[in-house]
C-alpha atoms as one frame of an Amber mdcrd trajectory, in Angstrom:
protein
 -41.047 -22.687  13.711 -41.415 -20.474  16.800 -42.012 -16.799  16.136 -39.449
 -14.371  17.499 -40.722 -11.847  20.018 -42.004  -8.592  18.533 -40.285  -6.871
  21.464 -37.116  -7.016  19.378 -36.413  -4.933  16.293 -33.889  -7.608  15.261
 -33.050 -11.054  16.527 -29.361 -10.434  15.882 -27.275  -7.321  15.276 -23.740
  -7.879  13.971 -21.192  -5.072  13.890 -18.825  -5.451  10.944 -19.287  -6.974
   7.476 -15.987  -8.847   7.849 -15.469 -12.501   6.922 -16.483 -13.485  10.462
 -19.424 -11.091  10.468 -20.663 -12.316   7.091 -20.363 -15.956   8.165 -22.300
 -15.267  11.365 -25.040 -13.435   9.463 -25.413 -16.104   6.759 -25.585 -18.916
   9.320 -28.204 -17.123  11.419 -30.255 -16.139   8.368 -30.733 -19.809   7.513
 -32.969 -20.059  10.609 -35.175 -17.237   9.397 -33.819 -14.800  11.969 -34.065
 -11.061  11.470 -30.386 -10.217  11.068 -28.958  -6.708  10.813 -25.300  -6.000
   9.943 -23.846  -2.556  10.637 -20.843  -1.624   8.481 -19.175   1.769   8.838
 -17.814   1.789   5.268 -19.909   2.898   2.317 -18.161   0.294   0.156 -17.323
  -3.108   1.723 -14.354  -3.390  -0.640 -12.532  -0.249   0.471  -9.865   0.234
   3.169  -9.254  -3.476   3.636  -7.022  -4.928   6.357  -6.676  -8.422   4.924
  -4.477 -10.063   2.298  -7.515 -12.006   1.092  -5.538 -15.243   0.782  -7.870
 -18.215   1.325  -6.669 -21.697   2.272  -7.883 -24.917   0.664 -10.063 -25.853
   3.648 -12.024 -22.596   3.467 -12.666 -23.061  -0.244 -13.828 -26.658   0.114
 -15.676 -26.552   3.448 -17.396 -23.161   3.675 -19.686 -20.780   1.815 -16.553
 -19.244   0.274 -16.504 -22.173  -2.138 -19.240 -20.293  -4.010 -16.872 -17.449
  -4.920 -16.988 -16.594  -8.625 -14.023 -18.135 -10.466 -12.818 -14.816 -11.877
 -12.235 -13.533  -8.328  -9.723 -16.223  -7.350  -6.385 -17.597  -8.505  -4.958
 -20.908  -7.341  -1.433 -20.973  -5.906  -0.042 -24.455  -5.278   3.449 -23.774
  -3.927   5.285 -21.701  -1.345   8.686 -20.230  -2.055  10.360 -19.503   1.297
  13.370 -17.166   1.358  16.047 -16.754   4.004  17.263 -13.216   4.814  20.110
 -13.676   2.282  17.389 -14.321  -0.372  18.307 -17.954  -0.920  15.062 -19.852
  -1.325  13.489 -23.269  -1.008  10.300 -24.418  -2.672   7.583 -26.179  -0.658
   4.435 -27.986  -1.701   2.043 -30.618  -0.389   0.073 -33.122  -2.496  -3.367
 -31.721  -3.288  -2.888 -28.584  -1.194  -3.290 -25.045  -2.510  -4.024 -21.459
  -1.569  -6.313 -19.026  -3.342  -5.372 -15.409  -3.823  -8.379 -13.226  -4.428
  -9.617 -10.017  -5.948 -10.320  -9.029  -2.354 -12.237  -5.754  -2.856 -14.680
  -7.434  -5.219 -14.806 -10.517  -3.007 -16.051  -8.365  -0.103 -18.621  -6.742
  -2.396 -19.769 -10.201  -3.494 -20.147 -11.209   0.166 -22.302  -8.116   0.731
 -24.527  -9.225  -2.157 -24.733 -12.712  -0.627 -25.924 -11.185   2.643 -28.651
  -9.208   0.923 -29.724 -12.228  -1.126 -30.101 -14.179   2.132 -32.436 -11.569
   3.592 -29.868  -9.847   5.830 -30.441  -6.147   6.519 -26.980  -4.829   5.579
 -26.612  -1.189   6.564 -23.576   0.362   4.934 -22.094   3.632   6.149 -23.584
   3.082   9.604 -21.075   2.993  12.434 -21.616   1.332  15.782 -21.478   3.905
  18.548 -22.918   2.293  21.671 -25.086  -0.474  23.110 -26.652  -1.014  26.502
 -28.006  -4.169  28.097 -31.809  -4.138  28.022 -33.460  -6.977  29.912 -32.783
 -10.180  27.972 -31.353  -8.308  24.999 -29.430  -5.233  23.882 -30.406  -1.741
  22.867 -28.086  -0.807  20.008 -27.864   2.845  19.090 -29.145   3.282  15.545
 -30.395  -0.306  15.211 -32.918  -0.736  18.016 -33.422  -3.646  20.373 -31.993
  -7.080  19.602 -31.828 -10.489  21.269 -28.113 -10.958  20.495 -25.269  -8.558
  19.732 -22.119  -9.798  17.953 -18.936  -7.777  17.508 -17.072  -8.694  14.320
 -15.453  -5.287  14.067 -11.740  -5.988  14.026  -8.652  -5.725  16.182  -9.792
  -2.486  17.814 -13.329  -3.650  18.434 -15.598  -0.835  19.489 -18.154  -3.399
  20.655 -15.575  -4.807  23.074 -14.703  -1.348  24.387 -18.305  -0.208  24.832
 -19.515  -3.405  26.519 -16.517  -4.227  28.706 -15.410  -7.408  26.925 -11.771
  -8.349  26.399  -9.646  -6.441  23.930  -6.747  -7.693  21.828  -3.523  -5.947
  22.834  -0.983  -8.060  20.906  -0.881  -7.117  17.246   1.176  -7.086  14.113
   1.158  -4.010  11.905   1.008  -4.719   8.195   1.255  -2.748   4.964   0.403
  -4.111   1.532   0.924  -2.611  -1.922  -1.043  -3.610  -5.004   0.395  -3.531
  -8.535  -2.495  -3.886 -10.971  -1.797  -5.832 -14.163   1.659  -7.085 -13.118
   2.683 -10.717 -13.671   5.282 -12.335 -11.405   8.181 -14.414 -12.689   6.781
 -17.345 -10.666   3.097 -16.518 -10.340   2.106 -19.992  -9.178   3.986 -19.609
  -5.874   3.353 -17.661  -2.684   6.684 -15.926  -2.013   7.482 -15.525   1.705
  10.527 -13.654   3.018  11.965 -13.956   6.519  14.017 -10.951   7.604  14.656
  -9.487  11.028  15.564  -6.198   9.361  12.346  -5.748   7.383   9.860  -7.956
   9.240  10.807  -8.560  12.892   8.334 -11.008  14.384   6.738 -11.841  11.038
   7.452 -12.057   7.287   7.173 -10.235   3.988   5.183 -11.726   1.107   4.578
 -11.395  -2.619   1.677 -13.089  -4.408  -0.037 -13.109  -7.763  -3.761 -12.430
  -7.577  -6.447 -12.253 -10.290  -5.880  -8.546 -10.929  -2.146  -8.128 -10.380
   0.442  -8.543  -7.641   0.248  -7.857  -3.916   3.393  -7.137  -1.900   3.111
  -7.031   1.864   5.198  -6.587   4.957   4.314  -6.885   8.631   6.172  -6.543
  11.895   5.440  -6.857  15.577   3.458  -3.824  16.671   4.636  -1.958  19.748
   2.273   0.886  20.742   5.118   2.725  22.502   7.278   2.772  19.355   6.694
   4.686  16.140   8.219   2.043  13.869   6.295   1.229  10.700   7.133  -1.368
   8.036   9.704  -0.202   5.485   7.631  -1.403   2.559   9.586   0.637  -0.007
  12.896  -0.783   1.209  11.452  -4.283   1.185  10.244  -3.935  -2.402  13.719
  -2.786  -3.467  15.173  -5.761  -1.579  13.078  -8.390  -3.400  12.117  -6.845
  -6.729  14.727  -8.687  -8.810  13.811 -12.033  -7.240  10.092 -11.809  -8.054
  10.135  -9.512 -11.086   8.838  -6.066 -10.071  10.049  -3.415 -12.569  11.982
  -0.542 -10.902   9.794   2.150 -12.479   6.448   0.571 -11.609   4.369   2.477
  -9.068   1.776   0.772  -6.825  -1.857   1.253  -7.731  -3.066   1.140  -4.122
  -1.905   0.667  -0.527  -3.664  -0.791   2.518  -2.510  -1.059   6.089  -3.721
  -1.962   9.555  -3.387  -4.027  12.711  -3.559  -7.829  12.672  -4.142  -9.596
  16.012  -1.580 -12.173  17.125  -2.818 -12.694  20.674  -5.954 -13.428  22.662
  -8.133 -10.699  24.200  -7.269  -9.623  27.732 -10.753 -10.553  28.956 -13.836
 -12.594  28.006 -15.147 -12.826  24.451 -18.742 -13.291  25.622 -21.256 -11.659
  27.926 -24.994 -12.106  28.384 -26.265 -12.488  24.784 -23.092 -10.758  23.658
 -20.294 -12.353  21.590 -17.069 -11.315  19.874 -15.832 -13.157  16.793 -13.092
 -12.865  14.162 -10.242 -10.429  14.812 -12.168  -8.903  17.710 -11.940 -12.258
  19.522  -8.339 -12.977  18.487  -9.466 -15.775  16.141  -6.253 -15.461  14.133
  -3.158 -17.659  14.023  -0.623 -15.983  16.356   2.206 -17.136  14.105   1.053
 -16.825  10.498  -1.713 -14.229  11.089  -3.928 -16.428   8.901  -7.464 -15.646
   9.934 -10.004 -15.993   7.138 -10.718 -19.717   7.587 -10.652 -19.762  11.394
 -12.680 -16.544  11.616 -15.228 -17.863   9.139 -15.608 -21.114  11.065 -16.028
 -19.330  14.384 -18.420 -16.728  12.970 -20.521 -19.455  11.343 -20.598 -21.501
  14.564 -21.744 -18.421  16.494 -24.518 -17.610  13.994 -25.627 -21.229  13.895
 -25.685 -21.437  17.699 -27.733 -18.234  17.958 -30.218 -19.602  15.437 -30.563
 -22.908  17.255 -30.893 -21.257  20.666 -33.513 -18.726  19.610 -35.476 -21.526
  17.956 -35.328 -23.489  21.195 -33.019 -26.287  20.045 -29.613 -25.589  21.515
 -27.577 -24.250  24.439 -26.789 -20.596  24.935 -24.722 -19.371  22.000 -22.218
 -17.809  24.395 -21.218 -21.296  25.564 -20.699 -22.466  22.002 -18.652 -19.373
  21.099 -16.234 -20.010  23.947 -15.993 -23.744  23.304 -15.190 -23.530  19.597
 -12.745 -20.613  19.823  -9.276 -21.957  18.845  -6.429 -21.585  21.319  -3.434
 -22.091  18.950  -1.310 -23.365  21.853   1.617 -24.709  19.815   1.636 -21.709
  17.526   1.779 -19.418  20.549   5.060 -21.071  21.504   6.417 -20.336  18.035
   5.101 -16.783  18.332   7.134 -16.374  21.529  10.211 -17.652  19.710   9.676
 -15.207  16.833   9.344 -12.338  19.278  12.363 -13.187  21.443  14.753 -15.445
  19.532  14.583 -14.372  15.891  17.979 -14.071  14.221  18.849 -14.029  10.532
  21.927 -16.262  10.564  20.207 -19.565  11.591  17.805 -19.436   8.663  20.561
 -18.393   6.266  22.493 -21.490   7.351  19.680 -23.990   7.913  16.891 -23.169
   5.451  17.479 -26.272   3.335  17.766 -28.724   6.221  15.082 -31.342   6.902
  14.170 -29.879  10.302  13.610 -26.366   8.936  11.541 -27.753   6.064   9.341
 -29.763   8.423   8.618 -26.694  10.549   7.814 -24.636   7.452   5.547 -27.369
   6.049   3.613 -27.562   9.311   3.097 -23.800   9.269   1.996 -23.539   5.650
   0.334 -26.884   4.973  -0.460 -28.220   8.480   1.305 -31.440   7.472   4.399
 -32.848   5.777   5.008 -31.436   2.326   7.156 -32.618  -0.563   9.966 -31.015
  -2.494   8.555 -29.405  -5.594
């Protein structure tokens, strides 16, 4: 196995211990690369911007299948509600979602990085990087052969290096109710409402430690509108079983990309992945599986290239980045054509069900 040049302090520096960043680091570490991950938080499980809901494919096809059983809960059905709160139940044979104890899941991922020999540096923010010959000089981390930005929708790596930035976002808020049990805990409850969630949905799900209630809407930087999460909870509490007196145990909020960056996701030995590269479904905002796959492909490509067995990793990163063309059409429709009355009238029709099944299960479901 070729020895990496001692001119580098690290073969790969990754900014962000996100799902995409962790996948990239684990893949690269399998080639014996010297991998450093910079994470600004002292605790990887704090201030999260993800629901932590994992799809079947991620569980069965990626490293996430190693998650400890006590951190996940299987959810086999989707309960979709029209704005008038009439619902329809959807399912697909053999398909499921996993809700997670997300804070502890991120801490487990940090332990997996360390166990794989990754130099994980918590409480170390990325401030700047400059091109240095055939590598990068990263402030606080030294010289590296490759720099990867996995640092979210407002990627500082993208801003500092001149790569594309994601401008189209949703803004989401999620409340956690520790210890609560839903009336139908084996279903992912999804609510369509132009009033509460223009351009997106609200959701309620049982997880291993309690219940998570979330709401997101199309983010407009020029407007001060934020999700009315308290009003939404009042709107749905009787349907799902949230006691009126119960107070949330925690709240998290943040931007979720729903568009591509306005410029390239790669430069010379420089790559964006995950939210920073817009590797998120523009319609459902589902990003864990697609971000993991892209991050892993990037880390694998870097390992192969630095070991002399593959093309430049930048080429691979661009080639495997999903485009979500059909979902972008539906995103346009949600942004410009959303009205409450059609779903109130048509939720139970075959056409509406087929569209919903494609969104949630990527195929035809069955009535549960």
